Each structure stands twice: as C-alpha cells, then as structure tokens.
C-alpha positions in Angstrom: 102.1 135.3 115.7 101.3 133.2 118.8 102.7 130.1 117.2 106.1 131.6 117.0 106.3 132.5 120.6 108.4 130.3 122.9 107.9 130.0 126.6 110.9 130.7 128.9 110.5 127.1 130.1 111.0 125.8 126.5 114.1 127.9 126.0 115.4 126.7 129.4 114.7 123.1 128.4 116.8 123.4 125.3 119.7 125.0 127.2 119.6 122.2 129.9 119.4 119.6 127.1 122.6 120.9 125.5 124.4 121.0 128.8 123.3 117.5 129.9 123.3 115.6 126.6 125.2 112.3 126.4 127.5 111.4 123.6 125.7 111.5 120.3 123.5 108.5 119.8 123.2 107.5 123.4 119.7 106.7 124.5 118.4 106.4 128.0 115.6 104.3 129.4 113.6 104.7 132.6 110.1 103.8 133.7 107.2 105.2 135.7 105.8 102.2 137.7 102.3 102.3 139.1 101.4 100.7 142.4 98.0 99.6 141.1 96.8 99.5 137.5 95.0 102.7 136.4 91.4 102.6 135.3 90.7 102.3 131.6 89.7 105.9 131.2 93.0 106.9 133.0 94.9 104.7 130.6 93.3 106.4 127.6 94.2 109.8 129.0 97.8 108.7 129.6 98.0 107.2 126.0 96.8 110.5 124.5 99.4 112.5 126.5 102.2 110.1 125.5 101.2 110.5 121.8 101.2 114.3 122.1 104.6 114.3 123.9 106.1 112.0 121.3 104.9 114.3 118.5 106.3 117.4 120.3 109.7 115.7 120.6 109.8 114.8 116.9 108.9 118.4 116.0 111.7 119.8 118.2 114.3 117.2 117.0 114.5 115.4 120.3 114.2 111.8 121.1 111.6 111.0 123.6 109.0 108.4 123.5 106.8 106.8 126.2 105.0 103.5 125.9 102.4 102.3 128.2 103.0 98.6 129.2 100.1 97.0 131.0 100.8 93.7 132.7 98.7 91.7 135.2 100.4 92.9 138.3 102.0 96.1 137.3 101.7 98.9 134.8 104.7 100.9 133.5 105.3 103.8 131.2 108.6 102.9 129.6 110.5 106.0 128.4 113.3 106.1 125.9 115.0 109.5 125.7 118.2 111.2 124.4 118.9 112.5 127.9 118.9 111.0 131.4 117.5 114.2 132.8 114.1 113.4 134.4 113.3 117.0 135.3 112.5 118.1 131.7 109.2 119.8 131.0 107.9 116.6 129.3 108.4 114.8 132.6 106.7 117.6 134.6 103.7 117.5 132.3 103.5 113.7 132.5 103.8 113.7 136.3 101.3 116.5 136.7 98.8 114.5 134.6 99.4 111.3 136.6 98.9 113.2 139.9 95.7 114.7 138.5 94.5 111.2 137.7 95.5 110.2 141.2 97.7 107.5 139.8 100.4 106.7 142.4 103.7 106.0 140.7 107.5 105.6 141.3 110.2 106.5 138.9 113.2 104.3 138.1 116.8 105.5 137.7 117.7 106.2 134.1 120.1 103.7 132.4 122.0 104.1 129.2 120.7 101.8 126.4 123.4 99.9 124.6 123.6 100.7 120.9 122.6 97.2 119.8 119.4 97.5 121.9 118.3 100.9 120.6 114.9 101.1 118.9 115.0 101.2 115.1 113.7 104.3 113.3 110.3 102.6 113.0 110.1 102.3 116.8 110.6 98.6 117.0 113.4 97.2 119.2 116.5 96.1 117.3 117.0 92.4 117.1 119.4 91.2 119.7 122.1 88.8 118.6 121.4 85.2 119.5 123.9 82.6 120.5 123.9 79.2 118.8 122.5 76.4 121.0 
C-alpha cells in the first residue's frame, strides 16, 4: 500500500513539469561546479545519489541524468534534463546532499542542447559532424 502513495511534492513536480516543459525532444544542460574537489568518500556518496536519481527519472518517464566529471582543477556534476527548471525535487535532493557533505558549489544557467548534440539512448554523446580538412 505504501508504495502506491505519492507525496504532494511529487504531484507538484509533475504539474510544474507539464507547465514548464520545452518542445518535445528538447534537452537542457547545466552544471554544478565545485570550488574545490570533494573528498573521495564524498564523491562516492554523490555518485550513489546520481545513480538513484537517474533510476527514479527513468521510472517516472522523465529525462534527467547527472554525471560526475572530475578534472584536475575543478569538479562538475553535468546534468542533462528535459526541463530547464532547476527547482525540481531532484535538484533540491542533490543540493541538500551537497550541503550535508559541506561541498561548496555554484550552479550554471541551463542551456538548450541542440538536437545533434543530444546523448544517444545508450547515454553516449552523439557524434558531431566533422568538417573536411
């Protein structure tokens, strides 16, 4: 019985999504950027949360995926979503976890992703056309 119950927040998220959705097929990209790289145990906690959120998005027929990108000077969580809305429950859960881990971050502005750069169904980026040299 408990599995069939929905929270008011989940219902609200669906309503907000319908009102703010872009034309069908439009994907949005934005990133969480960290001032300093999180510790390894923090990275593992973030990876686990991103995996859970991606699974939840698939179950609810939404497009949302976050990928942790660790570079030498900066660490990002790159998010690809079907909505530019950054105040969804998934964002609140992610930001709450980051604050709990005391990971200072900034959030970039969402940008629409051109169709030819959208990830393929297997999650890999589509090949960009090359120009002859």
